[in-house]
N, C-alpha and C positions, 0 to 999 in steps of 0.2 A: 525431465521436469527439473528445473532449478531450484536448489533450496532442499530439496529431498535428501534426508540423511542427516539432518542436524549439522548444519554449517556453524562453526564458532561465531559468536556475536560480532567479533572484530572484523569477520570477513563479509558482514552483511551491511556495510555502511555504503553510502553513495557520496560521490565528491563531484562538485561542479566547478569547473575551471573557466575562469573568464580572463579576458585581457584587463590589466590594470585600469586603461581608459574606459572600460565598460563596467566596472564594479558596481558603481552607484546605480546604473539603469538596471542591471541584473538584480541587485539587492531589492531594489523597488518592485520589480516584476515578481520576485519570490514572496515578498512581504504581502503583495496583493492577492495571492493565490489563497483560496479557501480550502485547505487540504484535510481539515478536520470532517471525517465522514463517520456516521454512526456504524457500530458493529452490526452484523446480521447472522441469523441462524439458518444453517442448511436445512432444507426440507427433507432431504434423503437421510443424512446421518446426525442431524441435530447439532453439529460441531459449531461453535461460535467463530467467526471469521472478522477480520478486520474490514473496516468499511471501503477500503481501496481495492479488495479482492473482488474479481469478477466471477471466480470459480471457487468452490470449497477447497481449502488447502488440504482436508482430510480425504475427500472422496472424488474431487473434481467436478461435482455437479454444479450446473449453472446457477448463479445468484438469483433468488425470487425476491423482489422488492415487497411481497406481503409479510415477509418474516424478518423485518429489521428489529434489532434489540433496542 
């Protein structure tokens, strides 16, 4: 499982490279994404997880929509 073991924060970044002639289009597409998702609480271990996670980071249980924070 990626990320287990506490990777340093500087190793947890994402870069997106695009050609210069596609920069404006790429930025427009990224700006149109609604990436803010509410956190949710795991029904198994009660850990709070980021909205983008489909599995609990603590115990790997499946996300349950009934327990959003």
